[in-house]
N, C-alpha and C positions, 0 to 999 in steps of 0.2 A: 463543155464538150471535150472529148479526149483528143490529145495531139498524137498524130500517126508518125512514128519514128522507125524508119527502116535500118536495120543492122546488118551491114555487109560483112560476111564472114562470121555468122553467128555460131556460138559455141555455148556449151552448158555453163561452164565456169563464169564466163563474162555476163551471161544472162542472170545469174544469181546476183552479181554485183549491181547490174542495172536495176533489178527489182528492188534492191535494198536502199537505193538512192532516194533522197528526199523528193526529188521531182518525179519519181516513178508513178506516183498516184494520179498525175495528170497526164501520163503518156500511155499509149498502146505500142508496145515494141513488136515490130513485124520482122521475123527472120528474112534476110535477102541473101540467098545462098549460104549454105553451111561452110564451115571450116574445111570439112572433107571435100566438098564439091569445088572448092577453090584450090586446095593443095592436095592433089592426088599424086599418082606416079609422075605426072607431067602438069606444067602450069602453062595455061593458054591465056594470055592477056585478052585476046580477041574473044574468046568464048566466055570469059568471066564478064567482060563488058557487055556483050550482046545478051547474055542470059539475065544480067541484072536489069538491063533495059526493058527486056520483055516482061519481066515480073512487074516492074514498076508501071509500065504502060498498061497492064491488064488490071492494075488495082483500081476498085471502084470506090474512090474517096480521096480525100486530100492527101498530098504527100508534103509533110511539114518539115521534115529533117531527114537526112541520111547521114549515118555515123558508121564508124569502124575503128578498131583498136590495133589492127595489124599492119605489118610491114607489107612491101610489095607482094602481090598487085593491089591489095586493098587500098593502101595509102595513095596510089596513083589513079585508081579508078574513081575514087571518091570526088575529086574535083570535077571530072568529066560529068558524072551523074548529077552533081549539085548544080552545075552550070546548065544542063539539059532541062532540069525542073525548076529553074529560076530561084535556087536557094543560095544563101550566103556561102562564099567560098574564096579561098585563095586561088590564084591561077595554077594551072597544071605546070607551067613553066617554073614557077617558084618551088613547087613541090619536087620536080625533077632535078632542080638546081641543088637540092639537098641530097636526093636519092642517089644521084650519080656521084660516086666518091671523087673522081678527078675533076669534074666541073665544080663540086663543092669546094675542093681544095684551091682552085684558081679563084673563087669568089672570096673565100676566107683570107687568102694572101693579100687581097687588095685592101682590106679594112682592119686586119689585126696583124700583130707580129707573133702571136702564140701559135705557129704553125711549124711543124717538122719539115725538113727537106724531103721532097717526094718527087716522083716522076712517073710518067705513063709507061707501061710495059706491054708488049705483045707476047702473050705466052707461047705462041707458035713459032716466033722468030728470034726473040731476044734472049739469047743464051747466056749473055754476060750482064752482070749488075749495071744499072744506069750510072752514069757520071754524076757526081754531086751527092749521092746517097750512100752513106756508110754503113757497114756491118756494126752491130746486128740491126736488121730490118725486118719489116713485115711485108709480105706480098699477099694481095688479095684481090679478087675481081672487082671492077668498078661498081658492080652491084651484087651484093650478098646479104645474107642475114644470119643471125644465130651463130656467127663465127664460121659459117659454111665456107669451106676452101680457103681459110685464112691461115697463113703459115708464118711463124717466126723462124728466120734463117740467120746463121752466123757466118756462113762462108759461101763461096761460089758453088761448090758442090750441092750443098743444101738448098740453094737458090734454084739451081737447075732442076733438082728433085721436085721441089715444090711447084714449079712451073709446069712439070710433066703431069703432076697430079691434078692441077688446076685445069689443064687442057682437056683431060678426060671427063671433067664434070661441070665445066664452066657453062655449057649450053643449057642446063636444067633452069638456071635463072636467066642466063644471058640472052637466049633466044626470045623468051617472052618480053624481057626488057628492050630488046631491039624493037619489038613490035609496039611497045609504049613510045619509044623515041620517035616513031613515025607520026605522032600526034603533036610533036613539039617542033617549033621553029628554033633550031640549034644553032649556037655559034659555030663557025667552021671547025675549030679544033675539037669540039665535042662531036659533031657529026662525023668527023674522021676517026675519032676513037671508038664510037659505037658502044655497044653493050656487052662485048665479049673480050675486053681487054682488062688489064690489071693496074693497079696502083702499087708501086713500091715506095715505102717511106721509112725513115730512120725509126728505129724502136724508141718508145717513150718509156720512162721509168717513174716511179713514185706511186702515189695512191690514185686510183681510178675512182671517178665519181660522175654523176649525172645531174645536170641542171634541168629542172622542169619548169615550164612556164606557158604563157600564151600571149597573143597580141589581140588587143580589142580597142577599135577606134584609135588606132595608131599608137596606143600606149602598150609598151612590152612590160608584162608583169611576170616576175620570178616568184613562184609560190613554195619552191623547195629544192634542196640539194640532197641527193641520195648517195651514200658511200657504197662502193663495190669492193668485195673481198674475194679472193680465190683460194683454191686448195693449195697446200704446200707443194712447191716444185712443180706446179703446173699452171698453165694459163687458163684453165677451166673455172668458171664462176662458182663459188661457194655460196655467197648470199650477197643480196642487196639489203642495206640497212638504213633507216630513216628514223630521226633526223640525222644529218651529217654531224660527225664529230670534229669537222675541221675548225681551225681558228676563224674567228669573225672577220678578220681582215682579208682572209683568203676568199671567203664567201662574197665579200663586198667586191673584190677584183673579178670573181667569176660572173657576177651580176652585171658589171660594167662590159665585159667582153661579150657576153651573151647578148645584151641589148644592142650593142654595135653591130653584131653579125646579123641578128634577126632583122634590125632595121634596114640593112643593106639588101637583104633578100626579099622581104615583104612578110608573106605569112599571115596576112590580116584575117582575123577571125579563126585562127588556128591555135591549137595546142602544139608544143614541140618539146623535144628533150635534146640536149646537147651533152655529149660525153667528153670528159676532160681527164688529164693527168696532172696532178700537183706533186712535185718532188720536194719533200721537206728539207732536204740537204741543201739545195740550191734555191729553194722558193720559186722555182719555174713553174709556169702553167703552160700546158700544151693542149690544144683542142684536138680531139680524136675524130669526131664525126657529129653532124647534125641530122636529126631525124624530125621530119615534118609531121609528128604525131606525138601524143604523150605515150608513155610507156604502160601498157596494160599490166606489166609485172609489178608495177608500183601501187596499183589501185588500192589494194587492201592496206598497204603502208600508210598511205595519206588518209584513208577512212579511219584507221586505228589511232593515229596521232593528231590529225587536224579535224577530224569529224566529217570528212567529205572525200570521196573517192575522185581521183582526177578524171575518171569517166564523166562525172557530173559537169566539170568545167567544159569537157568537149561537147556535151549535149546542150548546154546553155549557149555556147558559141554557135553551134549548128542552128539553134533557134534564134539567133541574132540578139542574145541577151549577154549582159555582163556576168561572168561567172562568179564574181565576189567571193573568191576562194577564202575559207576561214583559216585561222592559225591557232594551233595547239588546243583545240576544242574536242579532241577525241577522248577515248576511254583509256588510252595508254600513253606512257611517256616514250616508248620506242617500239619499232616494228621492223620485221625482217622477212624477206623471201629466201629460203635456203633451197639449194639445189642438191638433191641427193644423187650421187653418180657412181658409176662403176668405170674403171679404167682398163678393162680387158673385155674382149668379145665373149659371147656366150649365148645360149638359148635360155629364155626365161621359162623355168618350170613351174614356179609359183609366185603369185603376188598376194599381198595381204588382202583378204576378202572384206567386204563392206562392213561387216560386224566387228572385225578388228580394227579398222579405220575409225569407226564410230566410237568404240571403247577407248581408243587412244585420245581422240579428241575430247572425250568426256573426262578422262582422268587429268589431262594437261589442258587447262582452260586457256582460251585465247589462241587455239591452234586449229588450222584447217590444213588438211593433206589431200593432194591431188596426185594420183598416180599417172605416169606418162608412159608406161609400158603395159603389155597384156601377156598373158600366158601364151607361150609358143613363139613370141617375138625373138628373132635373132637381132641382137643389138646392133651389129654392124650394118644391117639393112634398114634401120630406122631413118626416117627423114628429119631434117631440122636439127641435126646434132652438130657440135663443134668438131674440130679436127683431132681432138685429143681424148675425148671420153664419151660415155653414154649416160644420158639422164634417166633415172628411174622414177623420181617423184619430185614434187615442189612441195615445200613445207612453208606455210605462212603463219607467223607467230606475232602476237601482240604481248608486250610485257612492260614492266615498270621502268626498266633500264637495260643496259647492255649486259650486266651479269645475269639478270633473269632470262634474257634472250637465249644465252648459251646454256643455261640450266635447263630450260625447256626443250631446246633442240636436242640436247644429249639424251634426255628422257624419250623423246619421240624416236630417235635414231636406235635406241636400244630396244624399243618394242616393235619397230618395223621389220618384218622378216621376209626377204626375197630369197628365192632359191634359183640358182643358175646352174645350167647342166654340167659345168666343169666340176662341180663339187666344192668350189671354193667360196668363202664368205665374201661378198662384195666389199671392195675397200671403200668405206664411208667415213674416211678420216675427217674429223671436225676441225683440224689444224687450219689456220688461216694467216694470211699476211696481206698487205695492200695489193690490190690486183694490178697485174702488169700485162693482160692480154689486150692486144690491139686487134679489133675486128671491124 
């Protein structure tokens, strides 16, 4: 008998990953609201929750699992739906404890030392930087994603300009996040902060990386560390790369810190990812943020190198099973997700048509290209962009090693042809350095 699995925030790219998983032959995947239905011009937490419940209540059959790969509101709706239908889940409070950046910082500070100085900021009234937090610093809403409204600032003038920009757009995520907070019994300081305030914290330096893992029957399991790199002279991501090239002793420290933090929060039966900075000069490690979900951006990387997408770990946990994540049993020795970006506004006049994409993927083996813009798009009006650039495409590459990854990406980049209405060739520089963006 097939297992009925509902996918909240269904999209075509992740459907393909699900269908390729070893467990897919035993499952029937049911779309539960599409990506477009959840993230339109506005986000309504109430509407997403109500619509998802309505679809599930109308289903004539067993509801065996509910899964999702995306950030808020998907990550926060999942525990509510799972509880309603009697499925294994971490509590909503534990999830929000990670989602709310200020609350998360308070919890982190109780159990580890690897936390930068930080403070709560009201973007409407706090015109001066908070005491105890030095420049350079980052200012960002207590809830955001994809580097949305996150600004690195080096002086008071830039700080005030950043708060003014945040004030204009914070409601897009902040208002539905406030609606979520109504479902949680909050500590007084978090209730006072709400969902439309900001965190200011000292800028971190070094190499950015992500620890991925899960908790099953109280055991915290770390199954991978992914390196992050950004474009030269920019905080915008260039690529994620797996496996990490960090020294082994650094990985061991990351495992220890991650285990202590997750143990303090809970997250039983959940995948998670935790972002860090490691400074090679001082050997210092600092925790950036905790996400109560695995990173769907890393799915192909783990499949290529370890032989199983992290989606499969999430699915097995949702079904109450041990993920038993494999190690280095994939087809490739290294894998990466590259972000093709433009750093100036414009209107997209041409994107590579499907036949060109297919030709590139055929010529360069181990490559999957996913466009993120359409003809006619004005880049500055796209949702889910960081504060410094516009993403044109994602390129997933499996290769024997780091050198081959770069060679294949340069081949793909040379063949991809976008046309932007200002007549300039998009800046698709392949230069990289350790990522220093704090989001």
